[in-house]
N, C-alpha and C positions, 0 to 999 in steps of 0.2 A: 290174581287178586288185584283189584284196582280201587280207586277212590270210593266208589259206591260200596264196595265190600268193606272198606275200612269203617265207613259210617254205619253200616249194618252191624258190624261186630261191636263197635263202641256203644252204639245206642242200645242194642240188645243187652249188653253187659250192664248198662245203667238201669234199664227197666226190668230186666229179668222176666219179660213177658212178651210173647210174640205179637199179640194184638196191639198192645200199647206201642211197641216199637214200630210196627207197620204204620200206625196212625201218625207217629212223629216223623217218619220218613216219607209220608205221602205215597206209599205203595200198598198194594193189596197184601193181605195175610198170606195167600197162596204163593204170591211172587216172592215174598221174603223167605218163606219156608223152602221154596225151590232153590233159591240162591244159596241158602245155608247148606242144603244137601249137596249142591255143586261144589261148594268150598270143601266139604268133608270128603268128597271124591277126589278133588284136586290135591289135598294134603294126605289122603288115605288115612284119615283119623277121625274119631268122633270129637266134635267141638263142644256140643252141649248135650245134656241129658234133660229130659222133660219129666216133670212131676206135677202133683196137684197144685203146688204153690208157684209154678212157673218153670223157668229154665235155669239150669245150673251149669256153669262152664267146667269142662274137664281141665286137667293140668295143662294139656297141650292147647286147649281153647284159651286159657288165661294167657299163655305165651303169645298166641296170635292176636289177642286183644291188645296186649302191650305193644306188639309190633304195629298194629293199626294206629294206636295213639301216637307212636313215634313218627310214622309216615305222615299222618295228618298234620302234626306239628312241623315237620320239615317242609311239607307242601305249603303251609301257611307262611312260613318264614321266606320261602322262595318267592311266593307271590308278592309279599311285602317288599322284598328287595328289588324285584323287577319293576314294580310300580314306582319305586323311588329312584330308578336309574336316570330318569329325565329331569330330576331335581325340581319337580313341581310338588306342591303340597296336596296330595291326594292319597287315597287308600283307606284302610280301616283302622280306626283308633279304638283300641280295646281298653276300656276304663272299668276299674273296680272302685266303687265309691260308698262311703259310709251312708247308711240310710237317712240319717238326720241331715247331713250335708246335701244329699240328693233331694230331700224334701224342700229345704228352705233356700238353698243358694245355687244348686247346679243348673236348674232349668234356664235361668236368665244368662248364666255363663255360657252354656252350650248354644243358646240362641245367638248370642253375640259372636261366639267363635265360628259357628257355621255360616254366619253372614259374611265373615271374612274369608272362610275357606269352604265354599259350597261343595267342592269335590271330595271332601272327607266324609266317610261313613263312620258312625259311632256305634260300637258294640258295647253296651252298658250292662254291668251287673252291680246290684246294690245289696247291702246286708250289714250285719254287725261289722265293726271295724276289725274284729278278730278274724272274721271270714274273709274280708278283703285282704288282710295280711297273708292269709293262706293262699289266696289266688295269686298273689305276687310271688310267693315262694315257689309255686308250681308253674310260674311263667305263663299263666293264663290271662294276665292283663299286662298291658304296656305300662300303665300308670295306676297307682293306687292313691286315693284320697282317704286317709284314715284319721280318726279322732282319738286322741290319747297317745301315749308313748309306747311303742313296740320296738322289739329288737330288730333293727334293720341295718345291715352292714354296708349297703350301697348308698346311692345318692338320696338325700331327702332335703326338702325345703319347708320351712315353717310358713304355712299359708295364712293361718288365722290364729289369733290368741284372744280368747273371750273369757269374760268373767262368769263364774257360777254364782247364781243369785237365789235368795229367798223370794218367792212369789206368793202373794196373798191378795184377797179381795179388799182387805183393809190393812192399815198399818199394824205391824206386830213388832215386838221387841225380841231381840235375839235371846235374852235371858228367859223369855217365856216359851220358847220353842219346845222344850222337853214336856210341856204340859198341854200343848195344842195338838189337834189331830193333823196328821200328815197324809197326803195322797202320794203314793209311790207308783212308779211306772217301770216297765221292763226296759232295760238298756244294756249296753255291753259291759263286761266285767270291769273294764278300766275306769269307767265313770262311777260305777258302784263303789269300787275301792277308794276312789278319790273322795267321794262324799262320806263314806263310812269312816275313813281315816280321820277326816276333819271332825266328824261328830264325836268320835271316841276321844280325840285330843281336846275337845272343847267341853263335853258334858260327861257327867258321871252316871247317867241313866240312859237307857235306850229310848229312841223316839216312839211316839204313839202312832203306829201305822193304822189308820182307820180304813183306808181303801187301797187296793192293789189293782192296777189296770195294765193293759197290754201296750198302750200307745201313749206317747208323750202328749199328743194333741188332746186325747180324752182326759188326761190328767189336768191339762191346762183349763179345759172347759169346766171341770169340777171345781177347780180353784176359783175361776171367774164367778161361779155361782155360790161362793162362800162356804164350800164344803170341806175346807181344810187349806193348809199351805203346802207348797211343794218346793223342791230344790231343783232349779232349772238352769241349763246353760243359756247364755244370752242369745244364741242363734235362733231359738224358737220364740223369743219375746218380741212382739211388735210394739212400736211406739204409740199406736193409737188404742191399745188395749187398756181397759180400766183395771190395772193391776198395781198393787204396791210392790215395788221391786227394790231389794236391798242386796247389793253385791256382798259376798262373804269376804270379810277382811281378816287376814292373818296378822301375825305379829310383824313388827317393823314396817307397817303400812303396805304390806304386800297383799294382793288379792288372790283368792283361790281361782286358778285358771284352768281352762280346757284348751288344749292345743289341737289344731288341725294341720296335718302334714301331707305333703306330696312325696310319695315314695316312687322311685324308678331305678332302672339299671342303666349303666353307661351305654351298653350295647344298643339300647332302644333309641338313643339319640341319633343313630344312623338313619332312622326313619323320619322323613320330613314332617309327617303329621304329628309325631310325638314331640319333636323339638318345638314345633309351632305351638302346640297346646301348652307345653311347659312355659314357653316364653309368654304366652297369653295369660296364664295364671299368675306369673310373676308381675305382669303389668297390672292385673286386677288387684293384686296384693298392695301395690304401691298406691292405687287409687283409693283404697279404703282409709 
């Protein structure tokens, strides 16, 4: 069993389908089937069973998949270590980044970083902050940029602190919000909780949700066209947009805030590309 076999097993385990796995691996379906048969001969056991809904791994097959995952992880770590032995900043930087941060701030940051360190390759995954937190827990990313506060026992740096605001096409009063239509958007649970907790502490009636959309950009366009107000984090508000913006003020002159964090593990600082990116983010934080 070698690296190609590890990829075959892990990909097939994810897809549960021979055809889709062959397409992802850029090999023919017969070639994948043949190699799987050879593995079953090598280990003298059935690895998968096939049914109408695809393939299902046997108990021994599941054990071999876990072995394949472990070997691919060890191989990746070894390659990273060898690349860093000459003390130059190169290698693969694996990032997990909140989708909203990736949309509004990450592209310019990565452009500037790669201009400084052109030998670094970036492997990027984006999603809800809760998903990025899971990637870090499973050690599938070197660095996570998450929005909101999560339980993380290793290193973290506060990268951004932004206000959460009322946005409308025209001026509105906070006292009138319970009687005005609101446009809602899908977001991760931590931001939902922050907004809902503030609302419940401020008003005795629920909001009037007139529209539910899947993207914050769509929500903002509806607001710009006068179809309701929204509660938005500052990151997605541009200075040249014709919006009335009012930061939400709490008691004691404190604003309702949304934090963006850098999460990482001590051990990853041994990789030159990871340390360089964290230092770069720290510098960008000071420039804000």
